[in-house]
MARDO-847141 format. One record per residue: residue in three letters; x, y, z of N, C-alpha, C in turn. Coordinates in steps of 0.1 Angstrom, whole numbers. Layout:
# residues N
[site ALA,[X,Y,Z],[X,Y,Z],[X,Y,Z]]
...
END
This chain:
# residues 259
[site UNK,[108,127,178],[103,140,187],[103,135,203]]
[site UNK,[92,123,201],[91,121,214],[86,105,220]]
[site UNK,[84,98,231],[81,86,238],[63,84,240]]
[site UNK,[65,73,236],[44,71,239],[47,56,243]]
[site UNK,[41,51,252],[40,39,260],[58,34,257]]
[site UNK,[67,42,259],[82,40,260],[88,39,249]]
[site UNK,[76,40,238],[80,38,223],[86,51,214]]
[site UNK,[101,55,208],[103,67,209],[98,67,191]]
[site UNK,[87,77,192],[81,85,178],[92,90,172]]
[site UNK,[97,84,160],[102,90,151],[100,96,134]]
[site UNK,[109,107,130],[105,117,118],[120,111,105]]
[site UNK,[110,102,94],[120,98,84],[123,116,80]]
[site UNK,[138,117,75],[139,134,71],[130,134,55]]
[site UNK,[127,131,50],[119,131,38],[105,129,45]]
[site UNK,[99,131,56],[85,134,57],[80,147,52]]
[site UNK,[89,158,56],[91,169,55],[91,173,42]]
[site UNK,[96,167,34],[92,169,20],[74,165,21]]
[site UNK,[68,154,20],[58,151,20],[52,166,25]]
[site UNK,[53,171,39],[46,183,40],[47,193,32]]
[site UNK,[58,196,30],[60,207,17],[49,206,9]]
[site UNK,[49,194,3],[46,184,-10],[29,191,-9]]
[site UNK,[21,186,2],[6,194,7],[6,204,8]]
[site UNK,[11,210,14],[11,225,18],[9,234,2]]
[site UNK,[18,229,-6],[21,231,-19],[9,232,-29]]
[site UNK,[0,216,-24],[-9,218,-35],[-21,228,-26]]
[site UNK,[-19,229,-13],[-32,234,-7],[-33,251,-8]]
[site UNK,[-19,261,-10],[-18,266,-16],[-19,275,-28]]
[site UNK,[-23,258,-39],[-27,263,-49],[-41,268,-50]]
[site UNK,[-47,255,-41],[-54,258,-46],[-67,275,-37]]
[site UNK,[-61,280,-23],[-67,282,-13],[-57,295,-4]]
[site UNK,[-48,294,-11],[-37,299,-3],[-32,295,11]]
[site UNK,[-26,305,21],[-24,303,29],[-32,293,41]]
[site UNK,[-45,297,35],[-57,289,43],[-56,281,39]]
[site UNK,[-56,273,26],[-55,265,19],[-44,255,26]]
[site UNK,[-37,260,25],[-24,252,27],[-22,246,40]]
[site UNK,[-30,251,48],[-31,249,68],[-39,241,65]]
[site UNK,[-49,239,58],[-58,228,57],[-51,216,51]]
[site UNK,[-47,215,45],[-40,203,38],[-27,198,46]]
[site UNK,[-15,211,51],[-5,204,66],[-16,195,70]]
[site UNK,[-27,203,79],[-39,198,90],[-41,182,87]]
[site UNK,[-49,180,77],[-54,169,73],[-43,160,73]]
[site UNK,[-30,160,67],[-21,153,66],[-14,147,78]]
[site UNK,[-15,158,85],[-9,157,99],[-21,146,106]]
[site UNK,[-31,151,108],[-45,139,113],[-44,125,113]]
[site UNK,[-36,124,93],[-40,108,86],[-28,107,93]]
[site UNK,[-13,112,97],[-6,103,99],[-5,101,117]]
[site UNK,[-15,104,122],[-16,105,139],[-26,88,136]]
[site UNK,[-35,89,126],[-41,81,128],[-33,67,120]]
[site UNK,[-25,65,113],[-9,60,114],[-4,52,127]]
[site UNK,[3,63,134],[8,61,147],[-5,49,151]]
[site UNK,[-17,59,151],[-24,43,166],[-24,35,155]]
[site UNK,[-23,33,143],[-19,15,136],[-10,13,141]]
[site UNK,[4,17,141],[12,11,145],[10,4,159]]
[site UNK,[4,21,168],[6,17,186],[-7,2,185]]
[site UNK,[-13,-5,173],[-16,-15,175],[-12,-30,179]]
[site UNK,[-5,-24,166],[3,-40,165],[11,-41,174]]
[site UNK,[20,-26,178],[29,-24,188],[30,-28,204]]
[site UNK,[13,-21,208],[10,-30,220],[10,-37,227]]
[site UNK,[4,-49,216],[-1,-61,213],[12,-70,215]]
[site UNK,[24,-67,204],[36,-75,207],[36,-70,220]]
[site UNK,[42,-61,226],[46,-58,239],[40,-65,254]]
[site UNK,[25,-71,248],[22,-84,259],[27,-95,253]]
[site UNK,[32,-98,241],[41,-113,243],[50,-109,242]]
[site UNK,[57,-100,250],[73,-98,252],[84,-92,242]]
[site UNK,[76,-88,232],[80,-82,221],[88,-67,220]]
[site UNK,[104,-63,224],[107,-55,225],[105,-45,214]]
[site UNK,[100,-30,214],[91,-21,200],[103,-7,209]]
[site UNK,[115,-3,202],[119,7,204],[115,17,198]]
[site UNK,[109,18,187],[110,28,180],[97,25,164]]
[site UNK,[88,33,165],[77,37,154],[86,51,147]]
[site UNK,[92,46,130],[94,55,128],[82,54,114]]
[site UNK,[83,71,109],[71,76,99],[79,83,90]]
[site UNK,[74,77,74],[77,80,59],[67,81,59]]
[site UNK,[71,93,43],[58,98,33],[51,85,31]]
[site UNK,[58,71,34],[51,59,26],[42,56,37]]
[site UNK,[46,56,42],[40,51,60],[46,47,73]]
[site UNK,[43,46,77],[47,41,91],[48,34,95]]
[site UNK,[63,24,104],[70,13,109],[70,13,122]]
[site UNK,[69,-1,129],[70,2,141],[81,-14,142]]
[site UNK,[88,-10,147],[102,-19,151],[106,-28,158]]
[site UNK,[105,-39,157],[102,-50,165],[115,-57,162]]
[site UNK,[121,-62,179],[125,-70,181],[128,-85,174]]
[site UNK,[123,-86,177],[116,-100,167],[100,-102,167]]
[site UNK,[94,-110,154],[87,-115,156],[80,-130,165]]
[site UNK,[73,-130,168],[69,-141,179],[64,-154,170]]
[site UNK,[72,-166,169],[71,-172,163],[55,-183,163]]
[site UNK,[53,-181,171],[38,-186,178],[27,-183,168]]
[site UNK,[19,-189,153],[10,-178,151],[-1,-174,151]]
[site UNK,[-1,-181,166],[-12,-173,171],[-10,-155,172]]
[site UNK,[1,-157,182],[5,-143,188],[14,-135,175]]
[site UNK,[12,-137,162],[20,-134,150],[6,-125,150]]
[site UNK,[-10,-136,147],[-14,-132,136],[-25,-120,145]]
[site UNK,[-26,-121,161],[-31,-109,168],[-20,-100,169]]
[site UNK,[-9,-102,170],[0,-86,163],[-7,-81,153]]
[site UNK,[-8,-92,144],[-13,-84,129],[-30,-77,126]]
[site UNK,[-33,-81,136],[-48,-81,133],[-51,-67,138]]
[site UNK,[-43,-61,147],[-47,-53,158],[-46,-38,151]]
[site UNK,[-33,-42,141],[-32,-24,133],[-43,-20,123]]
[site UNK,[-47,-27,118],[-61,-30,109],[-73,-27,114]]
[site UNK,[-76,-33,130],[-86,-31,135],[-86,-11,143]]
[site UNK,[-74,-17,146],[-78,3,153],[-81,16,139]]
[site UNK,[-77,11,130],[-89,23,120],[-97,16,116]]
[site UNK,[-102,6,122],[-114,5,117],[-129,10,126]]
[site UNK,[-120,10,141],[-123,17,154],[-122,28,153]]
[site UNK,[-116,33,146],[-114,50,138],[-130,49,136]]
[site UNK,[-131,46,124],[-143,45,118],[-156,49,122]]
[site UNK,[-155,32,132],[-173,35,137],[-167,46,146]]
[site UNK,[-159,50,153],[-160,64,161],[-164,82,157]]
[site UNK,[-159,77,146],[-164,89,136],[-176,90,125]]
[site UNK,[-181,76,129],[-193,73,118],[-205,84,121]]
[site UNK,[-207,82,136],[-222,92,139],[-220,107,138]]
[site UNK,[-208,108,135],[-203,127,132],[-202,126,117]]
[site UNK,[-203,118,105],[-197,124,95],[-214,118,85]]
[site UNK,[-222,108,97],[-229,99,89],[-241,109,78]]
[site UNK,[-243,113,67],[-252,123,60],[-244,122,47]]
[site UNK,[-251,129,40],[-244,132,19],[-231,131,19]]
[site UNK,[-230,142,28],[-214,145,27],[-203,129,26]]
[site UNK,[-207,122,33],[-200,110,37],[-192,107,22]]
[site UNK,[-205,104,13],[-208,102,-3],[-203,108,-15]]
[site UNK,[-203,123,-7],[-201,132,-17],[-187,128,-30]]
[site UNK,[-184,132,-40],[-166,132,-48],[-167,145,-47]]
[site UNK,[-170,154,-48],[-166,166,-44],[-166,177,-32]]
[site UNK,[-159,164,-18],[-153,171,-3],[-150,185,-9]]
[site UNK,[-147,192,0],[-139,205,3],[-130,207,13]]
[site UNK,[-122,198,10],[-113,198,27],[-112,213,40]]
[site UNK,[-117,223,30],[-110,238,36],[-127,240,47]]
[site UNK,[-130,226,53],[-141,224,63],[-136,219,73]]
[site UNK,[-144,214,87],[-136,208,97],[-147,197,93]]
[site UNK,[-162,195,89],[-165,184,84],[-160,175,74]]
[site UNK,[-156,183,72],[-151,181,57],[-137,166,59]]
[site UNK,[-132,174,64],[-118,165,71],[-123,154,82]]
[site UNK,[-135,158,90],[-133,144,97],[-145,135,87]]
[site UNK,[-146,137,76],[-149,128,65],[-139,123,57]]
[site UNK,[-130,131,51],[-121,124,46],[-112,117,54]]
[site UNK,[-107,121,66],[-101,114,80],[-107,99,77]]
[site UNK,[-122,94,82],[-130,85,83],[-126,75,70]]
[site UNK,[-125,82,59],[-127,71,46],[-114,71,45]]
[site UNK,[-98,73,49],[-87,72,45],[-86,58,57]]
[site UNK,[-87,68,72],[-88,54,80],[-94,41,71]]
[site UNK,[-109,37,63],[-112,26,59],[-109,23,46]]
[site UNK,[-103,30,45],[-86,21,27],[-76,24,37]]
[site UNK,[-72,28,43],[-62,25,55],[-59,8,59]]
[site UNK,[-72,4,68],[-77,-8,71],[-71,-20,60]]
[site UNK,[-82,-16,45],[-91,-29,35],[-75,-29,37]]
[site UNK,[-64,-21,26],[-58,-20,22],[-43,-26,30]]
[site UNK,[-46,-21,41],[-34,-32,49],[-38,-47,44]]
[site UNK,[-44,-51,48],[-51,-67,49],[-51,-72,34]]
[site UNK,[-49,-66,22],[-43,-74,11],[-34,-83,19]]
[site UNK,[-34,-93,12],[-24,-108,11],[-12,-105,4]]
[site UNK,[-10,-91,5],[7,-90,-2],[24,-90,12]]
[site UNK,[23,-97,13],[37,-95,24],[53,-94,17]]
[site UNK,[55,-82,34],[49,-82,43],[37,-74,50]]
[site UNK,[35,-71,40],[18,-60,43],[15,-73,57]]
[site UNK,[2,-61,65],[-7,-66,72],[-13,-80,65]]
[site UNK,[-16,-81,55],[-23,-94,48],[-13,-104,47]]
[site UNK,[-3,-99,45],[8,-110,44],[13,-120,52]]
[site UNK,[7,-107,65],[18,-115,75],[4,-126,80]]
[site UNK,[-11,-121,81],[-21,-129,84],[-18,-142,74]]
[site UNK,[-19,-137,61],[-17,-153,53],[-3,-165,62]]
[site UNK,[9,-159,63],[20,-167,71],[16,-173,81]]
[site UNK,[8,-166,90],[3,-169,105],[-4,-179,104]]
[site UNK,[-13,-182,90],[-23,-195,91],[-17,-205,83]]
[site UNK,[-6,-202,77],[2,-214,69],[8,-216,79]]
[site UNK,[18,-208,88],[25,-220,100],[16,-226,112]]
[site UNK,[0,-221,111],[-4,-235,121],[-4,-249,109]]
[site UNK,[2,-250,96],[2,-261,90],[16,-267,86]]
[site UNK,[24,-256,85],[36,-258,78],[47,-252,87]]
[site UNK,[58,-255,87],[74,-248,95],[73,-233,92]]
[site UNK,[75,-227,101],[81,-208,100],[85,-204,82]]
[site UNK,[96,-212,82],[104,-210,72],[95,-210,58]]
[site UNK,[89,-225,63],[87,-226,50],[68,-219,44]]
[site UNK,[63,-214,54],[52,-209,50],[56,-193,49]]
[site UNK,[69,-188,54],[74,-170,48],[75,-179,34]]
[site UNK,[79,-187,25],[85,-188,14],[72,-186,8]]
[site UNK,[63,-193,13],[48,-191,4],[41,-176,0]]
[site UNK,[43,-170,16],[38,-159,21],[42,-148,11]]
[site UNK,[55,-154,8],[66,-140,6],[66,-144,-10]]
[site UNK,[60,-155,-16],[61,-161,-34],[49,-153,-40]]
[site UNK,[38,-156,-29],[26,-156,-32],[25,-139,-39]]
[site UNK,[32,-132,-18],[30,-118,-26],[41,-108,-35]]
[site UNK,[50,-115,-34],[56,-111,-49],[45,-111,-63]]
[site UNK,[40,-119,-65],[30,-124,-74],[18,-108,-74]]
[site UNK,[19,-106,-63],[7,-96,-58],[9,-85,-62]]
[site UNK,[19,-84,-51],[24,-70,-56],[29,-66,-71]]
[site UNK,[34,-76,-79],[37,-71,-93],[22,-70,-100]]
[site UNK,[20,-78,-101],[4,-75,-110],[-5,-58,-99]]
[site UNK,[-3,-61,-88],[-7,-43,-85],[1,-36,-88]]
[site UNK,[13,-36,-90],[22,-24,-95],[13,-18,-113]]
[site UNK,[18,-36,-118],[12,-32,-135],[1,-24,-135]]
[site UNK,[-11,-30,-125],[-22,-23,-132],[-23,-7,-122]]
[site UNK,[-18,-1,-113],[-16,11,-114],[-8,18,-119]]
[site UNK,[1,14,-127],[12,21,-134],[2,22,-147]]
[site UNK,[-5,11,-157],[-10,9,-171],[-25,11,-171]]
[site UNK,[-29,7,-160],[-42,6,-161],[-50,22,-150]]
[site UNK,[-46,22,-145],[-48,38,-132],[-36,47,-136]]
[site UNK,[-32,50,-142],[-15,58,-142],[-15,63,-129]]
[site UNK,[-10,55,-117],[-7,58,-109],[4,57,-104]]
[site UNK,[15,64,-108],[26,59,-104],[36,56,-93]]
[site UNK,[29,71,-83],[34,69,-71],[28,52,-66]]
[site UNK,[19,49,-62],[10,41,-58],[20,24,-65]]
[site UNK,[21,26,-80],[31,12,-87],[40,15,-81]]
[site UNK,[51,21,-75],[61,21,-67],[64,20,-58]]
[site UNK,[51,23,-47],[49,17,-34],[50,1,-35]]
[site UNK,[39,-6,-45],[38,-22,-44],[47,-29,-53]]
[site UNK,[62,-17,-59],[72,-24,-62],[85,-24,-47]]
[site UNK,[79,-16,-39],[89,-16,-28],[86,-26,-21]]
[site UNK,[76,-27,-17],[61,-41,-11],[73,-51,-19]]
[site UNK,[75,-51,-35],[76,-65,-38],[86,-68,-28]]
[site UNK,[99,-58,-34],[111,-56,-29],[118,-63,-12]]
[site UNK,[107,-57,-5],[102,-57,11],[100,-72,18]]
[site UNK,[97,-82,8],[91,-90,13],[98,-102,8]]
[site UNK,[105,-99,-3],[114,-109,-9],[129,-104,3]]
[site UNK,[133,-92,7],[143,-92,18],[141,-95,26]]
[site UNK,[126,-95,36],[123,-100,46],[126,-118,51]]
[site UNK,[120,-121,34],[120,-137,35],[139,-143,35]]
[site UNK,[147,-136,29],[159,-138,30],[166,-137,45]]
[site UNK,[160,-129,50],[162,-124,65],[164,-137,73]]
[site UNK,[149,-143,68],[144,-154,78],[154,-166,72]]
[site UNK,[153,-166,64],[162,-178,56],[177,-178,65]]
[site UNK,[185,-167,64],[197,-166,72],[194,-168,86]]
[site UNK,[184,-165,95],[186,-168,105],[182,-183,108]]
[site UNK,[176,-192,100],[171,-205,100],[181,-214,98]]
[site UNK,[192,-206,92],[205,-214,87],[214,-215,99]]
[site UNK,[211,-200,104],[221,-193,119],[219,-208,129]]
[site UNK,[207,-208,127],[201,-214,142],[206,-233,140]]
[site UNK,[205,-233,123],[202,-250,125],[220,-251,122]]
[site UNK,[229,-238,118],[244,-240,121],[248,-246,138]]
[site UNK,[240,-234,152],[248,-238,162],[240,-250,166]]
[site UNK,[229,-254,164],[220,-270,169],[234,-276,168]]
[site UNK,[235,-275,154],[241,-288,149],[258,-289,155]]
[site UNK,[263,-277,158],[276,-273,163],[279,-278,178]]
[site UNK,[262,-273,186],[268,-279,203],[261,-298,205]]
[site UNK,[256,-300,190],[250,-313,193],[264,-324,192]]
[site UNK,[273,-315,183],[289,-327,182],[297,-321,192]]
[site UNK,[293,-312,198],[307,-308,209],[304,-312,218]]
[site UNK,[288,-318,224],[283,-327,235],[286,-346,230]]
[site UNK,[283,-346,219],[287,-357,212],[301,-362,221]]
[site UNK,[311,-351,212],[327,-354,218],[328,-354,234]]
[site UNK,[321,-345,240],[326,-343,255],[318,-360,262]]
[site UNK,[309,-361,255],[311,-374,257],[313,-383,258]]
[site UNK,[320,-385,247],[333,-395,245],[340,-392,250]]
[site UNK,[347,-381,256],[356,-380,272],[369,-374,258]]
[site UNK,[365,-370,248],[375,-365,234],[376,-349,246]]
[site UNK,[389,-343,244],[390,-332,256],[389,-317,243]]
[site UNK,[384,-307,257],[377,-297,244],[388,-289,237]]
[site UNK,[406,-295,237],[411,-289,227],[414,-292,216]]
[site UNK,[402,-301,207],[399,-303,199],[384,-305,196]]
[site UNK,[381,-287,191],[364,-285,189],[364,-297,179]]
[site UNK,[352,-299,176],[345,-303,161],[344,-294,157]]
[site UNK,[347,-303,142],[349,-300,131],[333,-291,125]]
[site UNK,[333,-276,123],[320,-274,120],[315,-280,109]]
[site UNK,[296,-275,117],[293,-283,103],[287,-274,92]]
[site UNK,[281,-279,79],[276,-272,72],[262,-279,67]]
[site UNK,[255,-264,67],[241,-266,70],[235,-257,58]]
[site UNK,[231,-268,51],[226,-266,36],[208,-266,38]]
[site UNK,[204,-258,43],[186,-248,38],[183,-252,26]]
[site UNK,[171,-264,21],[160,-261,11],[155,-246,9]]
[site UNK,[153,-239,-2],[151,-227,0],[133,-225,2]]
[site UNK,[129,-240,7],[113,-239,15],[114,-249,24]]
END
């Protein structure tokens, strides 16, 4: 789409299916005008998603992290960072600033919608005041939802950062991902069978597999780093014994425990 603060903002192709779905739902209840209001609401909502991701991204850039792109998908947004700082305080600040943006939006909108409409269960979105109220509600839910301690969501990353102050990064990731998988599985079952919300259940299943995948990536990087460190330690030891460079050391075999 365009760049903001040097970060490329992109849409996944499936995002247009989401727009079409909301346009159709609005058209069923209010015709062309209903479709327009419905699309406006979802665009404003994802504008807040972009601000959420910018909260993460701009804070990350202050810690020297490169953020080439923010990708918008039907399930939300994702800031693509070239790495996550190992320093727990840096990861903590980067993570917190996303939900903090949502709560700041709620506070800014609160004077506009602080009336009975805010608490009404029958808001009609074909009205600017109702759209603002719905937007405030959505930001409040977005901020709270992201703080669930389910890795790799923001709450799970906060948990990892806190654990990393007491244990190695890999072990902290293991425990954050493990607790996240347990909670994501439980929330998925509740969404499927108690609330009858299959889309929400599918989202938690996606989070379940995403957390496991990120832990495996961290494990691979730790093994590669350990391999490189041990290999060059052996090179240095051989050179110290005046062994010629034509006889490289035997590559080390690095076995890391799962946590």
